[in-house]
N, CA, C and O atoms as CSV, one atom per row, in Angstrom:
chain,resi,resn,atom,element,x,y,z
A,1,MET,N,N,-14.728,-25.481,3.265
A,1,MET,CA,C,-15.020,-24.961,1.945
A,1,MET,C,C,-16.524,-25.009,1.729
A,1,MET,O,O,-17.171,-26.009,2.039
A,2,THR,N,N,-17.078,-23.922,1.197
A,2,THR,CA,C,-18.505,-23.874,0.914
A,2,THR,C,C,-18.770,-24.424,-0.477
A,2,THR,O,O,-17.840,-24.623,-1.259
A,3,ALA,N,N,-20.030,-24.666,-0.783
A,3,ALA,CA,C,-20.396,-25.173,-2.106
A,3,ALA,C,C,-19.996,-24.182,-3.189
A,3,ALA,O,O,-19.562,-24.584,-4.269
A,4,SER,N,N,-20.140,-22.877,-2.906
A,4,SER,CA,C,-19.784,-21.883,-3.926
A,4,SER,C,C,-18.287,-21.846,-4.165
A,4,SER,O,O,-17.852,-21.615,-5.293
A,5,GLU,N,N,-17.483,-22.069,-3.122
A,5,GLU,CA,C,-16.032,-22.104,-3.316
A,5,GLU,C,C,-15.637,-23.303,-4.159
A,5,GLU,O,O,-14.787,-23.191,-5.042
A,6,GLY,N,N,-16.246,-24.439,-3.895
A,6,GLY,CA,C,-15.940,-25.632,-4.669
A,6,GLY,C,C,-16.303,-25.462,-6.129
A,6,GLY,O,O,-15.538,-25.853,-7.010
A,7,ALA,N,N,-17.459,-24.885,-6.391
A,7,ALA,CA,C,-17.885,-24.673,-7.772
A,7,ALA,C,C,-16.949,-23.713,-8.478
A,7,ALA,O,O,-16.599,-23.928,-9.639
A,8,GLY,N,N,-16.540,-22.652,-7.789
A,8,GLY,CA,C,-15.621,-21.691,-8.395
A,8,GLY,C,C,-14.284,-22.305,-8.703
A,8,GLY,O,O,-13.689,-22.013,-9.741
A,9,SER,N,N,-13.792,-23.164,-7.805
A,9,SER,CA,C,-12.513,-23.818,-8.017
A,9,SER,C,C,-12.569,-24.742,-9.219
A,9,SER,O,O,-11.599,-24.841,-9.970
A,10,GLU,N,N,-13.706,-25.428,-9.414
A,10,GLU,CA,C,-13.845,-26.321,-10.547
A,10,GLU,C,C,-13.909,-25.539,-11.855
A,10,GLU,O,O,-13.379,-25.997,-12.868
A,11,ARG,N,N,-14.547,-24.367,-11.855
A,11,ARG,CA,C,-14.672,-23.555,-13.068
A,11,ARG,C,C,-13.357,-22.883,-13.426
A,11,ARG,O,O,-13.075,-22.671,-14.606
A,12,ARG,N,N,-12.556,-22.548,-12.441
A,12,ARG,CA,C,-11.339,-21.776,-12.664
A,12,ARG,C,C,-10.321,-22.624,-13.416
A,12,ARG,O,O,-10.005,-23.736,-12.992
A,13,ARG,N,N,-9.815,-22.118,-14.508
A,13,ARG,CA,C,-8.853,-22.850,-15.323
A,13,ARG,C,C,-7.420,-22.420,-15.068
A,13,ARG,O,O,-6.487,-23.178,-15.333
A,14,ALA,N,N,-7.240,-21.217,-14.558
A,14,ALA,CA,C,-5.900,-20.681,-14.358
A,14,ALA,C,C,-5.688,-20.354,-12.891
A,14,ALA,O,O,-6.626,-20.024,-12.166
A,15,GLN,N,N,-4.448,-20.451,-12.476
A,15,GLN,CA,C,-4.101,-20.151,-11.101
A,15,GLN,C,C,-4.228,-18.660,-10.829
A,15,GLN,O,O,-3.810,-17.834,-11.641
A,16,ARG,N,N,-4.811,-18.319,-9.677
A,16,ARG,CA,C,-4.939,-16.914,-9.291
A,16,ARG,C,C,-3.704,-16.486,-8.514
A,16,ARG,O,O,-3.105,-17.282,-7.791
A,17,VAL,N,N,-3.329,-15.217,-8.669
A,17,VAL,CA,C,-2.230,-14.662,-7.888
A,17,VAL,C,C,-2.735,-13.478,-7.085
A,17,VAL,O,O,-3.639,-12.756,-7.508
A,18,ARG,N,N,-2.131,-13.292,-5.912
A,18,ARG,CA,C,-2.458,-12.133,-5.082
A,18,ARG,C,C,-1.682,-10.941,-5.621
A,18,ARG,O,O,-0.466,-10.992,-5.806
A,19,VAL,N,N,-2.415,-9.883,-5.863
A,19,VAL,CA,C,-1.809,-8.705,-6.471
A,19,VAL,C,C,-2.726,-7.516,-6.221
A,19,VAL,O,O,-3.915,-7.686,-5.955
A,20,SER,N,N,-2.181,-6.339,-6.304
A,20,SER,CA,C,-3.003,-5.140,-6.253
A,20,SER,C,C,-2.798,-4.395,-7.567
A,20,SER,O,O,-1.762,-3.771,-7.792
A,21,VAL,N,N,-3.804,-4.475,-8.420
A,21,VAL,CA,C,-3.753,-3.859,-9.744
A,21,VAL,C,C,-4.980,-2.972,-9.896
A,21,VAL,O,O,-6.084,-3.361,-9.515
A,22,SER,N,N,-4.787,-1.777,-10.452
A,22,SER,CA,C,-5.910,-0.869,-10.696
A,22,SER,C,C,-6.697,-1.331,-11.914
A,22,SER,O,O,-6.131,-1.711,-12.939
A,23,VAL,N,N,-8.020,-1.289,-11.773
A,23,VAL,CA,C,-8.905,-1.712,-12.858
A,23,VAL,C,C,-10.047,-0.719,-12.979
A,23,VAL,O,O,-10.643,-0.307,-11.983
A,24,GLU,N,N,-10.339,-0.347,-14.202
A,24,GLU,CA,C,-11.492,0.509,-14.488
A,24,GLU,C,C,-12.606,-0.375,-15.024
A,24,GLU,O,O,-12.395,-1.151,-15.956
A,25,VAL,N,N,-13.789,-0.258,-14.439
A,25,VAL,CA,C,-14.951,-1.043,-14.857
A,25,VAL,C,C,-16.026,-0.079,-15.342
A,25,VAL,O,O,-16.403,0.854,-14.633
A,26,ARG,N,N,-16.517,-0.315,-16.560
A,26,ARG,CA,C,-17.583,0.512,-17.138
A,26,ARG,C,C,-18.819,-0.345,-17.356
A,26,ARG,O,O,-18.742,-1.472,-17.846
A,27,ASP,N,N,-19.965,0.220,-16.979
A,27,ASP,CA,C,-21.239,-0.436,-17.250
A,27,ASP,C,C,-22.228,0.622,-17.722
A,27,ASP,O,O,-21.834,1.753,-18.005
A,28,GLN,N,N,-23.498,0.270,-17.809
A,28,GLN,CA,C,-24.501,1.207,-18.322
A,28,GLN,C,C,-24.671,2.428,-17.425
A,28,GLN,O,O,-25.250,3.423,-17.859
A,29,HIS,N,N,-24.184,2.380,-16.195
A,29,HIS,CA,C,-24.329,3.493,-15.260
A,29,HIS,C,C,-23.123,4.422,-15.227
A,29,HIS,O,O,-23.171,5.458,-14.565
A,30,GLY,N,N,-22.048,4.081,-15.920
A,30,GLY,CA,C,-20.838,4.892,-15.896
A,30,GLY,C,C,-19.612,4.034,-15.633
A,30,GLY,O,O,-19.549,2.879,-16.052
A,31,PHE,N,N,-18.629,4.611,-14.930
A,31,PHE,CA,C,-17.429,3.831,-14.660
A,31,PHE,C,C,-17.017,3.990,-13.208
A,31,PHE,O,O,-17.398,4.943,-12.528
A,32,SER,N,N,-16.224,3.024,-12.754
A,32,SER,CA,C,-15.691,3.061,-11.393
A,32,SER,C,C,-14.284,2.481,-11.405
A,32,SER,O,O,-13.951,1.647,-12.246
A,33,LEU,N,N,-13.473,2.926,-10.471
A,33,LEU,CA,C,-12.102,2.433,-10.329
A,33,LEU,C,C,-12.052,1.451,-9.173
A,33,LEU,O,O,-12.669,1.670,-8.130
A,34,HIS,N,N,-11.315,0.369,-9.365
A,34,HIS,CA,C,-11.228,-0.691,-8.369
A,34,HIS,C,C,-9.779,-1.128,-8.212
A,34,HIS,O,O,-8.917,-0.803,-9.029
A,35,SER,N,N,-9.539,-1.865,-7.154
A,35,SER,CA,C,-8.271,-2.554,-6.951
A,35,SER,C,C,-8.579,-4.040,-6.897
A,35,SER,O,O,-9.448,-4.471,-6.139
A,36,VAL,N,N,-7.879,-4.812,-7.687
A,36,VAL,CA,C,-8.073,-6.252,-7.739
A,36,VAL,C,C,-7.228,-6.890,-6.647
A,36,VAL,O,O,-6.084,-6.492,-6.427
A,37,SER,N,N,-7.798,-7.894,-5.955
A,37,SER,CA,C,-7.021,-8.609,-4.942
A,37,SER,C,C,-6.491,-9.940,-5.470
A,37,SER,O,O,-5.423,-10.386,-5.050
A,38,ASP,N,N,-7.218,-10.578,-6.381
A,38,ASP,CA,C,-6.797,-11.835,-7.011
A,38,ASP,C,C,-6.927,-11.651,-8.509
A,38,ASP,O,O,-7.904,-11.078,-8.993
A,39,LEU,N,N,-5.934,-12.140,-9.242
A,39,LEU,CA,C,-5.933,-11.968,-10.694
A,39,LEU,C,C,-5.444,-13.242,-11.354
A,39,LEU,O,O,-4.509,-13.882,-10.872
A,40,SER,N,N,-6.078,-13.609,-12.461
A,40,SER,CA,C,-5.618,-14.713,-13.301
A,40,SER,C,C,-5.840,-14.283,-14.751
A,40,SER,O,O,-6.514,-13.283,-14.999
A,41,PRO,N,N,-5.287,-15.020,-15.704
A,41,PRO,CA,C,-5.537,-14.676,-17.107
A,41,PRO,C,C,-7.019,-14.755,-17.481
A,41,PRO,O,O,-7.433,-14.160,-18.475
A,42,GLY,N,N,-7.814,-15.476,-16.703
A,42,GLY,CA,C,-9.228,-15.640,-17.026
A,42,GLY,C,C,-10.184,-14.753,-16.269
A,42,GLY,O,O,-11.366,-14.693,-16.606
A,43,GLY,N,N,-9.691,-14.045,-15.230
A,43,GLY,CA,C,-10.599,-13.218,-14.458
A,43,GLY,C,C,-9.948,-12.612,-13.233
A,43,GLY,O,O,-8.735,-12.694,-13.038
A,44,ALA,N,N,-10.798,-11.996,-12.404
A,44,ALA,CA,C,-10.287,-11.286,-11.229
A,44,ALA,C,C,-11.352,-11.273,-10.140
A,44,ALA,O,O,-12.543,-11.447,-10.401
A,45,PHE,N,N,-10.884,-11.061,-8.903
A,45,PHE,CA,C,-11.802,-10.854,-7.793
A,45,PHE,C,C,-11.546,-9.474,-7.216
A,45,PHE,O,O,-10.413,-9.122,-6.890
A,46,PHE,N,N,-12.614,-8.699,-7.095
A,46,PHE,CA,C,-12.571,-7.354,-6.533
A,46,PHE,C,C,-13.092,-7.456,-5.107
A,46,PHE,O,O,-14.294,-7.632,-4.911
A,47,ASP,N,N,-12.228,-7.350,-4.115
A,47,ASP,CA,C,-12.675,-7.570,-2.743
A,47,ASP,C,C,-13.293,-6.350,-2.091
A,47,ASP,O,O,-13.918,-6.478,-1.039
A,48,ARG,N,N,-13.143,-5.176,-2.673
A,48,ARG,CA,C,-13.674,-3.971,-2.040
A,48,ARG,C,C,-14.715,-3.242,-2.896
A,48,ARG,O,O,-15.025,-2.080,-2.634
A,49,SER,N,N,-15.243,-3.899,-3.889
A,49,SER,CA,C,-16.191,-3.220,-4.776
A,49,SER,C,C,-17.635,-3.531,-4.389
A,49,SER,O,O,-17.940,-4.602,-3.865
A,50,ILE,N,N,-18.503,-2.577,-4.657
A,50,ILE,CA,C,-19.931,-2.828,-4.526
A,50,ILE,C,C,-20.300,-3.688,-5.731
A,50,ILE,O,O,-20.113,-3.262,-6.871
A,51,PRO,N,N,-20.817,-4.879,-5.498
A,51,PRO,CA,C,-20.974,-5.820,-6.611
A,51,PRO,C,C,-22.091,-5.466,-7.586
A,51,PRO,O,O,-23.140,-4.950,-7.203
A,52,ASN,N,N,-21.834,-5.758,-8.851
A,52,ASN,CA,C,-22.880,-5.756,-9.865
A,52,ASN,C,C,-23.596,-7.100,-9.739
A,52,ASN,O,O,-23.087,-8.021,-9.099
A,53,ALA,N,N,-24.752,-7.208,-10.338
A,53,ALA,CA,C,-25.500,-8.461,-10.298
A,53,ALA,C,C,-24.779,-9.549,-11.086
A,53,ALA,O,O,-24.143,-9.267,-12.102
A,54,VAL,N,N,-24.878,-10.794,-10.618
A,54,VAL,CA,C,-24.313,-11.923,-11.347
A,54,VAL,C,C,-24.928,-11.936,-12.745
A,54,VAL,O,O,-26.138,-11.779,-12.904
A,55,GLY,N,N,-24.087,-12.124,-13.745
A,55,GLY,CA,C,-24.528,-12.112,-15.137
A,55,GLY,C,C,-24.350,-10.770,-15.818
A,55,GLY,O,O,-24.463,-10.683,-17.041
A,56,SER,N,N,-24.071,-9.709,-15.050
A,56,SER,CA,C,-23.866,-8.376,-15.628
A,56,SER,C,C,-22.631,-8.374,-16.519
A,56,SER,O,O,-21.621,-9.005,-16.204
A,57,LYS,N,N,-22.724,-7.663,-17.629
A,57,LYS,CA,C,-21.599,-7.503,-18.547
A,57,LYS,C,C,-21.005,-6.110,-18.355
A,57,LYS,O,O,-21.737,-5.132,-18.204
A,58,VAL,N,N,-19.668,-6.026,-18.364
A,58,VAL,CA,C,-18.976,-4.755,-18.166
A,58,VAL,C,C,-17.790,-4.665,-19.121
A,58,VAL,O,O,-17.335,-5.672,-19.664
A,59,LYS,N,N,-17.307,-3.466,-19.313
A,59,LYS,CA,C,-16.059,-3.218,-20.041
A,59,LYS,C,C,-14.966,-3.054,-18.990
A,59,LYS,O,O,-15.173,-2.389,-17.975
A,60,VAL,N,N,-13.807,-3.656,-19.231
A,60,VAL,CA,C,-12.731,-3.688,-18.247
A,60,VAL,C,C,-11.451,-3.116,-18.848
A,60,VAL,O,O,-11.109,-3.412,-19.993
A,61,THR,N,N,-10.746,-2.295,-18.069
A,61,THR,CA,C,-9.412,-1.835,-18.428
A,61,THR,C,C,-8.488,-2.147,-17.259
A,61,THR,O,O,-8.630,-1.584,-16.173
A,62,LEU,N,N,-7.535,-3.057,-17.493
A,62,LEU,CA,C,-6.548,-3.440,-16.480
A,62,LEU,C,C,-5.306,-2.585,-16.629
A,62,LEU,O,O,-4.813,-2.393,-17.741
A,63,HIS,N,N,-4.798,-2.072,-15.527
A,63,HIS,CA,C,-3.589,-1.241,-15.543
A,63,HIS,C,C,-2.460,-2.001,-14.854
A,63,HIS,O,O,-2.239,-1.854,-13.652
A,64,LEU,N,N,-1.747,-2.821,-15.638
A,64,LEU,CA,C,-0.618,-3.561,-15.097
A,64,LEU,C,C,0.575,-2.632,-14.953
A,64,LEU,O,O,0.776,-1.759,-15.797
A,65,PRO,N,N,1.376,-2.799,-13.899
A,65,PRO,CA,C,2.535,-1.922,-13.698
A,65,PRO,C,C,3.496,-1.963,-14.885
A,65,PRO,O,O,3.900,-3.037,-15.332
A,66,GLY,N,N,3.853,-0.793,-15.386
A,66,GLY,CA,C,4.827,-0.680,-16.468
A,66,GLY,C,C,4.336,-1.131,-17.832
A,66,GLY,O,O,5.138,-1.277,-18.755
A,67,GLU,N,N,3.047,-1.352,-17.978
A,67,GLU,CA,C,2.474,-1.843,-19.237
A,67,GLU,C,C,1.417,-0.876,-19.756
A,67,GLU,O,O,0.869,-0.076,-18.998
A,68,THR,N,N,1.137,-0.956,-21.054
A,68,THR,CA,C,-0.018,-0.233,-21.573
A,68,THR,C,C,-1.273,-0.959,-21.081
A,68,THR,O,O,-1.233,-2.172,-20.875
A,69,PRO,N,N,-2.374,-0.251,-20.891
A,69,PRO,CA,C,-3.593,-0.875,-20.363
A,69,PRO,C,C,-4.103,-2.012,-21.255
A,69,PRO,O,O,-3.939,-1.994,-22.475
A,70,ILE,N,N,-4.715,-2.981,-20.619
A,70,ILE,CA,C,-5.352,-4.108,-21.298
A,70,ILE,C,C,-6.859,-3.897,-21.221
A,70,ILE,O,O,-7.413,-3.669,-20.145
A,71,GLN,N,N,-7.513,-3.976,-22.378
A,71,GLN,CA,C,-8.963,-3.793,-22.408
A,71,GLN,C,C,-9.635,-5.080,-22.847
A,71,GLN,O,O,-9.144,-5.796,-23.719
A,72,CYS,N,N,-10.773,-5.356,-22.220
A,72,CYS,CA,C,-11.566,-6.526,-22.582
A,72,CYS,C,C,-12.967,-6.334,-22.030
A,72,CYS,O,O,-13.300,-5.270,-21.510
A,73,GLU,N,N,-13.772,-7.353,-22.145
A,73,GLU,CA,C,-15.088,-7.349,-21.535
A,73,GLU,C,C,-15.068,-8.316,-20.369
A,73,GLU,O,O,-14.191,-9.176,-20.274
A,74,GLY,N,N,-16.033,-8.170,-19.488
A,74,GLY,CA,C,-16.117,-9.061,-18.342
A,74,GLY,C,C,-17.557,-9.378,-18.007
A,74,GLY,O,O,-18.478,-8.647,-18.372
A,75,GLU,N,N,-17.730,-10.479,-17.307
A,75,GLU,CA,C,-19.047,-10.876,-16.815
A,75,GLU,C,C,-18.923,-11.197,-15.334
A,75,GLU,O,O,-18.014,-11.917,-14.920
A,76,VAL,N,N,-19.837,-10.662,-14.541
A,76,VAL,CA,C,-19.847,-10.955,-13.109
A,76,VAL,C,C,-20.324,-12.403,-12.938
A,76,VAL,O,O,-21.430,-12.760,-13.344
A,77,VAL,N,N,-19.466,-13.222,-12.330
A,77,VAL,CA,C,-19.790,-14.645,-12.173
A,77,VAL,C,C,-19.946,-15.064,-10.715
A,77,VAL,O,O,-20.411,-16.169,-10.433
A,78,ASN,N,N,-19.558,-14.186,-9.785
A,78,ASN,CA,C,-19.600,-14.568,-8.381
A,78,ASN,C,C,-19.767,-13.337,-7.502
A,78,ASN,O,O,-19.001,-12.378,-7.601
A,79,VAL,N,N,-20.768,-13.377,-6.651
A,79,VAL,CA,C,-20.933,-12.374,-5.602
A,79,VAL,C,C,-21.095,-13.176,-4.311
A,79,VAL,O,O,-22.191,-13.646,-4.004
A,80,PRO,N,N,-19.998,-13.334,-3.550
A,80,PRO,CA,C,-20.034,-14.212,-2.383
A,80,PRO,C,C,-21.075,-13.829,-1.335
A,80,PRO,O,O,-21.663,-14.699,-0.693
A,81,ASP,N,N,-21.304,-12.526,-1.162
A,81,ASP,CA,C,-22.217,-12.091,-0.106
A,81,ASP,C,C,-22.775,-10.730,-0.495
A,81,ASP,O,O,-22.057,-9.732,-0.431
A,82,ARG,N,N,-24.033,-10.670,-0.895
A,82,ARG,CA,C,-24.646,-9.417,-1.362
A,82,ARG,C,C,-24.659,-8.328,-0.288
A,82,ARG,O,O,-24.810,-7.151,-0.618
A,83,LYS,N,N,-24.505,-8.691,0.989
A,83,LYS,CA,C,-24.529,-7.696,2.062
A,83,LYS,C,C,-23.179,-7.019,2.237
A,83,LYS,O,O,-23.078,-5.997,2.915
A,84,ASN,N,N,-22.151,-7.579,1.635
A,84,ASN,CA,C,-20.799,-7.028,1.760
A,84,ASN,C,C,-20.267,-6.660,0.387
A,84,ASN,O,O,-20.979,-6.739,-0.614
A,85,PHE,N,N,-19.026,-6.262,0.358
A,85,PHE,CA,C,-18.380,-5.902,-0.894
A,85,PHE,C,C,-17.729,-7.123,-1.531
A,85,PHE,O,O,-17.439,-8.108,-0.852
A,86,GLY,N,N,-17.501,-7.053,-2.832
A,86,GLY,CA,C,-16.754,-8.079,-3.536
A,86,GLY,C,C,-17.528,-8.723,-4.666
A,86,GLY,O,O,-18.740,-8.925,-4.583
A,87,MET,N,N,-16.784,-9.046,-5.748
A,87,MET,CA,C,-17.381,-9.771,-6.873
A,87,MET,C,C,-16.276,-10.401,-7.704
A,87,MET,O,O,-15.170,-9.870,-7.808
A,88,GLY,N,N,-16.603,-11.547,-8.295
A,88,GLY,CA,C,-15.706,-12.225,-9.208
A,88,GLY,C,C,-16.105,-11.909,-10.635
A,88,GLY,O,O,-17.289,-11.879,-10.971
A,89,LEU,N,N,-15.103,-11.672,-11.474
A,89,LEU,CA,C,-15.339,-11.274,-12.856
A,89,LEU,C,C,-14.576,-12.202,-13.782
A,89,LEU,O,O,-13.394,-12.466,-13.565
A,90,LYS,N,N,-15.252,-12.703,-14.826
A,90,LYS,CA,C,-14.616,-13.523,-15.855
A,90,LYS,C,C,-14.341,-12.624,-17.054
A,90,LYS,O,O,-15.215,-11.873,-17.487
A,91,PHE,N,N,-13.113,-12.704,-17.596
A,91,PHE,CA,C,-12.739,-11.902,-18.763
A,91,PHE,C,C,-13.114,-12.630,-20.052
A,91,PHE,O,O,-13.055,-13.858,-20.125
A,92,PHE,N,N,-13.504,-11.851,-21.076
A,92,PHE,CA,C,-13.685,-12.387,-22.415
A,92,PHE,C,C,-13.470,-11.279,-23.430
A,92,PHE,O,O,-13.396,-10.102,-23.075
A,93,ASN,N,N,-13.370,-11.663,-24.702
A,93,ASN,CA,C,-13.093,-10.722,-25.792
A,93,ASN,C,C,-11.825,-9.903,-25.538
A,93,ASN,O,O,-11.799,-8.689,-25.740
A,94,MET,N,N,-10.778,-10.596,-25.091
A,94,MET,CA,C,-9.481,-9.950,-24.877
A,94,MET,C,C,-8.597,-10.264,-26.085
A,94,MET,O,O,-8.551,-11.407,-26.540
A,95,ALA,N,N,-7.901,-9.260,-26.601
A,95,ALA,CA,C,-7.002,-9.467,-27.734
A,95,ALA,C,C,-5.944,-10.512,-27.372
A,95,ALA,O,O,-5.505,-10.590,-26.225
A,96,GLU,N,N,-5.551,-11.295,-28.340
A,96,GLU,CA,C,-4.592,-12.373,-28.101
A,96,GLU,C,C,-3.276,-11.847,-27.508
A,96,GLU,O,O,-2.713,-12.464,-26.603
A,97,ALA,N,N,-2.792,-10.716,-28.015
A,97,ALA,CA,C,-1.551,-10.145,-27.487
A,97,ALA,C,C,-1.719,-9.712,-26.029
A,97,ALA,O,O,-0.806,-9.878,-25.220
A,98,ASP,N,N,-2.893,-9.154,-25.696
A,98,ASP,CA,C,-3.158,-8.750,-24.314
A,98,ASP,C,C,-3.280,-9.967,-23.408
A,98,ASP,O,O,-2.817,-9.943,-22.267
A,99,GLN,N,N,-3.902,-11.031,-23.912
A,99,GLN,CA,C,-4.002,-12.272,-23.138
A,99,GLN,C,C,-2.606,-12.809,-22.823
A,99,GLN,O,O,-2.347,-13.271,-21.712
A,100,ALA,N,N,-1.715,-12.743,-23.806
A,100,ALA,CA,C,-0.337,-13.203,-23.597
A,100,ALA,C,C,0.371,-12.335,-22.552
A,100,ALA,O,O,1.099,-12.859,-21.708
A,101,ARG,N,N,0.168,-11.022,-22.599
A,101,ARG,CA,C,0.788,-10.131,-21.602
A,101,ARG,C,C,0.262,-10.401,-20.198
A,101,ARG,O,O,1.029,-10.421,-19.235
A,102,LEU,N,N,-1.047,-10.610,-20.084
A,102,LEU,CA,C,-1.634,-10.884,-18.779
A,102,LEU,C,C,-1.151,-12.229,-18.238
A,102,LEU,O,O,-0.854,-12.351,-17.049
A,103,THR,N,N,-1.073,-13.225,-19.098
A,103,THR,CA,C,-0.568,-14.533,-18.685
A,103,THR,C,C,0.874,-14.425,-18.204
A,103,THR,O,O,1.221,-14.979,-17.160
A,104,ALA,N,N,1.716,-13.719,-18.953
A,104,ALA,CA,C,3.117,-13.543,-18.550
A,104,ALA,C,C,3.210,-12.811,-17.212
A,104,ALA,O,O,4.038,-13.160,-16.370
A,105,PHE,N,N,2.369,-11.802,-17.014
A,105,PHE,CA,C,2.368,-11.040,-15.760
A,105,PHE,C,C,2.001,-11.944,-14.577
A,105,PHE,O,O,2.693,-11.944,-13.559
A,106,THR,N,N,0.921,-12.709,-14.708
A,106,THR,CA,C,0.480,-13.560,-13.595
A,106,THR,C,C,1.441,-14.719,-13.361
A,106,THR,O,O,1.669,-15.102,-12.214
A,107,GLU,N,N,2.007,-15.283,-14.423
A,107,GLU,CA,C,2.984,-16.363,-14.249
A,107,GLU,C,C,4.240,-15.849,-13.557
A,107,GLU,O,O,4.845,-16.558,-12.753
A,108,GLY,N,N,4.628,-14.619,-13.867
A,108,GLY,CA,C,5.783,-14.023,-13.197
A,108,GLY,C,C,5.541,-13.858,-11.708
A,108,GLY,O,O,6.456,-14.037,-10.904
A,109,LEU,N,N,4.314,-13.516,-11.336
A,109,LEU,CA,C,3.984,-13.363,-9.917
A,109,LEU,C,C,3.843,-14.705,-9.220
A,109,LEU,O,O,4.185,-14.826,-8.044
A,110,SER,N,N,3.343,-15.722,-9.929
A,110,SER,CA,C,3.145,-17.018,-9.281
A,110,SER,C,C,4.480,-17.642,-8.896
A,110,SER,O,O,4.545,-18.430,-7.953
A,111,GLY,N,N,5.538,-17.299,-9.612
A,111,GLY,CA,C,6.863,-17.797,-9.272
A,111,GLY,C,C,7.452,-17.120,-8.045
A,111,GLY,O,O,8.459,-17.580,-7.507
A,112,SER,N,N,6.834,-16.032,-7.596
A,112,SER,CA,C,7.358,-15.313,-6.434
A,112,SER,C,C,6.545,-15.578,-5.172
A,112,SER,O,O,6.656,-14.834,-4.197
A,113,GLY,N,N,5.727,-16.633,-5.179
A,113,GLY,CA,C,4.991,-17.023,-3.979
A,113,GLY,C,C,3.687,-16.296,-3.751
A,113,GLY,O,O,3.157,-16.333,-2.640
A,114,ASN,N,N,3.150,-15.638,-4.760
A,114,ASN,CA,C,1.903,-14.901,-4.621
A,114,ASN,C,C,0.683,-15.701,-5.040
A,114,ASN,O,O,-0.360,-15.117,-5.334
A,115,VAL,N,N,0.784,-17.012,-5.076
A,115,VAL,CA,C,-0.320,-17.847,-5.539
A,115,VAL,C,C,-1.426,-17.892,-4.510
A,115,VAL,O,O,-1.171,-18.065,-3.318
A,116,LYS,N,N,-2.659,-17.735,-4.970
A,116,LYS,CA,C,-3.849,-17.797,-4.120
A,116,LYS,C,C,-4.329,-19.237,-4.103
A,116,LYS,O,O,-4.523,-19.834,-5.162
A,117,LYS,N,N,-4.520,-19.798,-2.938
A,117,LYS,CA,C,-5.017,-21.171,-2.793
A,117,LYS,C,C,-6.531,-21.172,-2.799
A,117,LYS,O,O,-7.166,-20.277,-2.239
A,118,GLY,N,N,-7.115,-22.195,-3.444
A,118,GLY,CA,C,-8.569,-22.352,-3.381
A,118,GLY,C,C,-9.304,-21.859,-4.493
A,118,GLY,O,O,-10.531,-21.955,-4.513
């Protein structure tokens, strides 16, 4: 485990689940579509995205299967390797009802063995 993995694990409050969910990210340059590889009620990791700078603020729309989209804001909190793809995003300013839906979605997946370790 690297120092950055340890720090991320300490900051993370909710269990991450492995999932493929479509997410739209908007910033000052426009918008892009992504697929999330890890998801929790508090954030997500995009393993195939060109990362924004740590500290960048974005608008996020999560497209959960069979649900209306969830909208919130996000902040880039982790870019494991600037030479490759990927970034960690922390969610904030999410409506309470949407937070409950996202929590129920991730808890439903964690019961099916999709829990991400670390």
